[in-house]
C-alpha positions in Angstrom: -7.6 -48.0 -46.1 -10.3 -50.0 -48.0 -8.7 -49.9 -51.4 -5.2 -50.8 -52.4 -4.2 -47.1 -52.9 -5.3 -44.0 -51.0 -5.6 -41.9 -54.1 -3.8 -41.3 -57.4 -1.0 -39.5 -55.7 -0.3 -42.5 -53.5 -0.5 -44.8 -56.5 1.9 -42.6 -58.4 4.4 -42.7 -55.6 4.2 -46.5 -55.2 4.6 -46.9 -58.9 7.6 -44.5 -59.0 9.3 -46.7 -56.4 9.4 -49.5 -59.0 10.9 -47.3 -61.7 14.2 -46.1 -60.3 16.2 -47.7 -63.1 14.6 -45.3 -65.5 15.9 -42.1 -63.8 18.0 -40.9 -66.8 18.1 -38.2 -69.3 16.3 -39.9 -72.2 13.0 -40.6 -70.5 9.7 -38.9 -71.1 6.7 -39.7 -68.9 3.3 -39.8 -70.7 0.0 -39.9 -68.9 -3.4 -40.9 -70.4 -5.7 -38.1 -69.4 -7.5 -37.2 -67.4 -7.1 -38.9 -64.0 -4.0 -40.7 -65.0 -2.0 -37.5 -65.3 -2.1 -37.2 -61.5 -0.4 -40.6 -61.3 2.0 -39.7 -64.1 3.0 -36.4 -62.4 4.3 -38.3 -59.4 6.3 -40.6 -61.6 7.7 -37.7 -63.6 8.7 -35.9 -60.4 10.5 -39.0 -59.1 12.3 -39.6 -62.3 13.2 -36.0 -62.9 11.6 -36.4 -66.3 9.4 -34.2 -68.5 5.6 -34.9 -68.3 3.2 -34.9 -71.3 0.0 -36.6 -72.3 -0.7 -39.2 -74.8 -4.3 -38.9 -76.0 -6.2 -42.0 -77.0 -10.0 -42.6 -77.1 -11.8 -45.9 -76.7 -14.0 -47.1 -79.5 -17.1 -48.3 -77.6 -19.5 -50.9 -79.0 -22.7 -49.2 -80.1 -24.9 -51.4 -77.9 -22.5 -51.3 -74.9 -20.3 -48.2 -75.1 -18.3 -49.1 -72.0 -16.9 -52.2 -73.8 -14.0 -51.2 -76.0 -13.9 -52.6 -79.5 -10.6 -50.8 -79.9 -9.1 -47.3 -79.6 -7.7 -44.4 -81.6 -4.9 -42.0 -80.8 -2.8 -39.1 -82.1 -1.2 -39.5 -85.5 -4.1 -41.6 -86.9 -3.1 -44.7 -84.9 -5.9 -47.2 -84.3 -6.1 -50.6 -82.5 -9.0 -52.9 -83.1 -9.9 -55.9 -81.0 -11.2 -58.2 -83.8 -12.6 -60.7 -81.3 -14.7 -58.1 -79.5 -15.8 -56.6 -82.8 -17.0 -60.0 -84.0 -18.7 -61.0 -80.7 -20.5 -57.7 -80.4 -21.6 -57.8 -84.1 -20.1 -54.4 -84.9 -20.2 -53.6 -88.6 -17.4 -51.9 -90.5 -19.8 -48.9 -91.2 -20.6 -48.6 -87.5 -17.0 -48.7 -86.5 -16.1 -46.1 -89.1 -18.7 -43.7 -87.7 -17.5 -44.2 -84.1 -13.9 -43.8 -85.2 -14.5 -40.5 -87.0 -16.1 -39.0 -83.9 -13.5 -40.2 -81.5 -10.6 -39.0 -83.8 -12.0 -35.5 -83.7 -12.2 -35.7 -79.9 -8.5 -36.8 -79.8 -7.4 -33.8 -81.7 -9.4 -31.4 -79.6 -8.3 -32.9 -76.3 -4.7 -32.9 -77.2 -4.9 -29.2 -78.2 -6.8 -28.4 -74.9 -4.4 -30.2 -72.6 -1.2 -28.8 -74.1 -2.5 -25.2 -74.2 -0.7 -24.5 -77.4 2.4 -26.5 -76.8 3.5 -29.3 -79.2 3.9 -32.9 -78.0 7.1 -33.8 -76.3 9.7 -35.2 -78.6 9.9 -39.0 -78.3 12.5 -39.6 -81.0 15.1 -42.1 -79.8 13.8 -41.8 -76.2 12.3 -44.1 -73.6 8.5 -43.4 -73.2 7.2 -44.4 -69.8 3.4 -44.7 -70.4 1.4 -44.4 -67.2 -2.2 -45.5 -66.5 -4.1 -45.5 -63.2 -5.2 -49.1 -63.8 -5.9 -51.3 -66.8 -9.2 -53.3 -67.3 -9.3 -54.6 -70.9 -6.0 -53.0 -72.1 -7.3 -51.6 -75.4 -6.5 -48.0 -74.5 -3.1 -48.8 -73.1 -2.3 -50.8 -76.2 -3.3 -47.9 -78.4 -1.1 -45.6 -76.4 1.9 -47.9 -76.9 1.3 -47.8 -80.7 1.0 -44.0 -80.7 4.2 -43.6 -78.7 6.0 -46.0 -81.1 4.7 -44.1 -84.1 6.0 -40.8 -82.6 9.5 -42.2 -82.6 9.9 -43.7 -79.1 12.8 -46.2 -79.0 11.6 -48.1 -76.0 8.1 -48.4 -74.5 7.6 -49.0 -70.7 4.0 -49.3 -69.6 3.6 -48.5 -65.9 0.4 -49.1 -64.0 -0.6 -49.4 -60.4 -3.1 -52.3 -60.9 -4.1 -54.8 -63.6 -5.0 -58.5 -63.8 -2.2 -60.9 -64.6 -3.8 -61.9 -68.0 -4.0 -58.3 -69.1 -0.4 -57.7 -68.0 0.6 -60.6 -70.3 -1.4 -59.1 -73.1 0.2 -55.7 -72.7 3.7 -57.3 -73.0 2.9 -57.9 -76.7 2.8 -54.1 -77.3 5.2 -52.7 -74.6 8.9 -53.5 -74.2 8.4 -53.8 -70.5 5.4 -53.7 -68.2 5.6 -52.6 -64.6 2.6 -53.3 -62.4 2.4 -52.8 -58.6 -0.6 -55.0 -57.9 -1.9 -57.9 -60.0 -5.1 -59.2 -58.4 -6.6 -62.3 -60.0 -9.9 -60.5 -60.6 -9.7 -56.7 -61.2 -13.3 -55.7 -61.3 -13.4 -51.9 -61.8 -10.2 -49.8 -61.5 -11.9 -47.4 -59.1 -12.5 -50.0 -56.5 -8.7 -50.2 -55.9 -8.7 -46.6 -54.7 -10.2 -45.1 -51.6 -10.3 -41.7 -53.4 -11.0 -42.0 -57.1 -12.7 -38.7 -57.7 -13.0 -37.1 -61.2 -10.1 -35.0 -62.6 -11.1 -32.1 -64.7 -9.5 -30.8 -67.9 -8.3 -27.8 -66.0 -6.5 -30.0 -63.5 -4.7 -31.7 -66.4 -3.7 -28.4 -68.0 -2.3 -27.1 -64.6 -0.3 -30.3 -64.0 1.2 -30.2 -67.5 2.1 -26.5 -67.1 4.1 -27.2 -63.9 7.9 -27.7 -64.3 9.2 -31.0 -63.0 12.1 -30.2 -60.6 15.0 -31.7 -58.9 14.7 -30.5 -55.3 17.4 -31.1 -52.8 18.8 -30.0 -49.5 22.6 -29.3 -49.8 25.5 -28.9 -47.4 28.2 -26.8 -49.1 31.7 -26.9 -47.7 33.4 -23.5 -48.0 36.8 -23.5 -46.3 36.3 -24.7 -42.8 32.6 -24.0 -42.6 29.5 -25.9 -43.9 26.7 -23.8 -45.3 23.1 -25.1 -45.6 21.3 -24.6 -48.9 18.0 -25.4 -50.7 18.3 -26.1 -54.4 15.5 -26.5 -57.0 16.3 -27.3 -60.6 13.5 -27.6 -63.2 14.1 -30.2 -65.8 15.8 -28.8 -68.8 16.6 -25.5 -67.0 19.4 -23.6 -68.7 20.1 -21.2 -65.9 20.1 -21.0 -62.1 19.9 -18.0 -59.7 21.9 -18.0 -56.5 20.2 -15.9 -53.8 22.3 -13.6 -51.5 20.1 -12.6 -48.5 20.3 -9.4 -46.5 21.4 -8.7 -43.0 19.5 -10.5 -40.3 17.9 -12.9 -42.8 18.6 -16.4 -44.1 17.9 -18.8 -46.9 14.2 -19.1 -45.8 13.5 -15.4 -46.3 9.8 -15.2 -47.3 10.5 -12.6 -50.0 13.4 -14.6 -51.5 11.4 -17.8 -51.4 8.6 -16.1 -53.2 10.9 -14.9 -55.9 12.5 -18.3 -56.2 9.1 -20.0 -56.7 8.3 -17.6 -59.6 11.7 -18.3 -61.2 11.1 -22.0 -60.9 7.8 -21.6 -62.7 9.6 -19.8 -65.4 12.0 -22.8 -65.8 14.9 -21.3 -64.0 16.7 -23.1 -61.2 17.3 -21.5 -57.8 19.7 -22.0 -54.8 19.1 -20.3 -51.5 21.8 -20.6 -48.9 22.8 -19.3 -45.5 25.7 -16.9 -45.9 26.8 -17.5 -42.3 26.7 -20.3 -39.8 24.5 -19.8 -36.7 27.6 -19.0 -34.7 28.9 -16.5 -37.2 25.5 -14.8 -37.5 25.5 -14.2 -33.7 28.4 -11.8 -34.3 26.8 -8.7 -35.9 30.1 -7.6 -37.4 30.0 -10.6 -39.7 26.6 -9.5 -41.1 28.2 -6.4 -42.6 31.5 -8.0 -43.5 31.0 -7.5 -47.2 34.3 -9.2 -48.2 33.4 -12.3 -46.2 29.9 -12.4 -47.7 31.3 -11.9 -51.2 33.8 -14.7 -50.7 31.1 -17.0 -49.5 29.1 -16.2 -52.7 32.1 -16.9 -54.9 32.7 -20.3 -53.1 29.0 -21.3 -53.4 29.0 -20.3 -57.1 32.0 -22.6 -57.7 30.2 -25.4 -56.0 27.1 -24.9 -58.2 29.3 -24.9 -61.3 30.9 -28.1 -60.3 27.4 -29.7 -59.8 25.8 -28.5 -63.0 28.6 -28.2 -65.5 29.7 -25.5 -67.9 26.5 -25.0 -70.0 24.2 -23.7 -67.2 24.3 -19.9 -66.9 24.4 -18.5 -63.3 22.7 -15.4 -62.0 22.8 -13.7 -58.6 19.9 -12.1 -56.8 21.1 -9.9 -53.9 18.9 -8.3 -51.3 20.0 -5.3 -49.1 23.5 -6.1 -47.9 23.4 -9.2 -50.1 23.1 -6.9 -53.1 26.3 -5.2 -52.0 28.0 -8.6 -51.6 26.9 -9.6 -55.1 28.3 -6.5 -56.7 31.6 -6.8 -54.7 32.0 -10.4 -55.9 31.0 -9.5 -59.5 34.0 -7.2 -59.8 36.4 -10.1 -59.5 38.1 -10.8 -62.8 37.0 -14.5 -62.6 33.4 -13.8 -61.6 31.2 -16.6 -62.9 27.9 -14.7 -63.2 25.8 -13.9 -66.3 23.3 -11.5 -64.7 22.6 -9.7 -61.4 19.5 -8.4 -59.8 19.9 -6.2 -56.7 16.6 -5.8 -54.7 16.8 -2.8 -52.4 20.5 -3.3 -52.4 23.4 -1.5 -50.8 25.8 -0.8 -53.7 27.6 1.7 -51.5 29.2 -1.3 -49.7 31.0 -2.1 -53.0 31.4 1.5 -54.2 35.1 1.3 -55.1 34.5 -1.8 -57.3 31.4 -0.9 -59.2 33.3 0.1 -62.4 34.8 -3.4 -62.7 31.4 -5.2 -62.7 30.8 -6.7 -66.1 27.5 -8.7 -65.7 24.3 -7.0 -66.8 22.8 -5.6 -63.6 19.2 -4.6 -62.7 18.7 -2.4 -59.6 15.1 -2.7 -58.3 14.2 -0.2 -55.6 11.0 1.0 -53.9 9.9 4.5 -54.9 9.4 5.4 -51.2 12.8 3.9 -50.1 14.4 7.3 -50.6 17.9 6.7 -49.1 18.4 3.4 -50.9 17.0 4.8 -54.1 19.6 7.6 -54.0 22.4 5.1 -53.4 21.3 2.9 -56.3 20.8 5.8 -58.7 24.4 6.9 -58.0 25.7 3.3 -58.4 24.0 2.8 -61.7 25.7 6.0 -63.0 29.1 4.7 -62.0 28.9 1.3 -63.7 30.3 0.5 -67.1 28.3 -2.7 -67.7 24.7 -2.8 -69.1 22.5 -1.8 -66.2 19.0 -0.5 -65.4 17.4 1.2 -62.5 13.8 0.0 -62.0 11.7 1.9 -59.5 8.5 0.3 -58.1 6.1 3.1 -57.2 4.8 3.2 -53.7 7.1 0.5 -52.4 9.3 0.9 -49.3 12.4 -1.1 -48.5 10.8 -4.6 -47.9 8.1 -4.2 -50.7 5.4 -4.9 -48.1 2.8 -2.7 -49.8 0.0 -4.3 -51.8 1.1 -5.5 -55.2 4.7 -4.2 -54.9 6.3 -7.6 -54.1 4.6 -9.1 -57.2 5.8 -6.2 -59.3 9.4 -6.5 -58.1 9.3 -10.2 -58.7 8.1 -9.9 -62.3 10.8 -7.4 -63.1 13.5 -9.7 -61.6 12.1 -12.7 -63.4 12.0 -11.0 -66.8 15.7 -9.8 -66.3 16.9 -13.4 -65.6 14.8 -14.9 -68.4 16.4 -12.4 -70.8 20.0 -12.9 -69.7 20.1 -16.6 -68.6 18.3 -18.1 -71.7 20.5 -19.7 -74.3 
């Protein structure tokens, strides 16, 4: 590696390793677009914190635009370096003209990057401002002032590389400065990266639209067995869906993983787990032991509740026999579930208990899955809770036909968004 960092992702990861103490609920990570957002995204992921931009524009000297006389940011904030202004002979009139133009650009870029969303609330919070490297410091200083004006209680400026004298300068504006490397002579920021390619506006919009998530591998003890699970929890999620896979499948079912990814994009947490241990799955009688499977689901749900607290709403997504297990479990008087989706489910496995299910239930069945469609139609008619039967035309049991998996997933997502939202 010729530079100090491989690319912005590497720089973000090295920077995040210095910021562990800020992994708490009151932190917002702010990147200065465009390239910096790639660094900030890694920091936000590591801190389990929301990611936003803080838009500032350098006020370049008329005769030397790359030299910053100052900067402007959102909310009418401006920072002027009077020494540079005097040395470059910039008049007040020239500066006013530059400032008007750059203020318009600030407003346009903020609207473009956020795609209609408002800025993240900073009131009373810690703002971690991220840059990919600081040369003169004027833009970073302006960002500190903007964040302070937006109500941030504490400003932490985090950068992969800057010279020691600039770091000291920045401490006059930030409450704390974290810098990975402080070379005596910085030169250009780009020379400290092997890959410093341009980042587009579209790249920034995509990064900001992604939901930062807490992702973890879990081992859940249920009685005398330990079940493996994969959990993903978007920051600020108000609901989580527990997946109950079908016979012969597991937590890595491609269809369930696809649905989970779509739910995560919608801001809903997911937990996929193996209903049976490897030894138990080898016995085919366990695969259809609906009582055993339902009890496992109930145990895992209790574990999730203990991890996430009382405010998070829980949904169940059951596939095939897993749908039957979810309905069996939902009939328990103490069932802790706010919504159910059964995909190609086997409600006949819980036939005697359907009338006791209280959670709103969506049955999704392929139009060409004739036997299962008949079973689900009969089950829907026997239930007393709010329920719908949703038929995907042209789909068979596994939704392998073109477009049918996406259609099924969208219907499941919409059901959970409706019933798991506050």
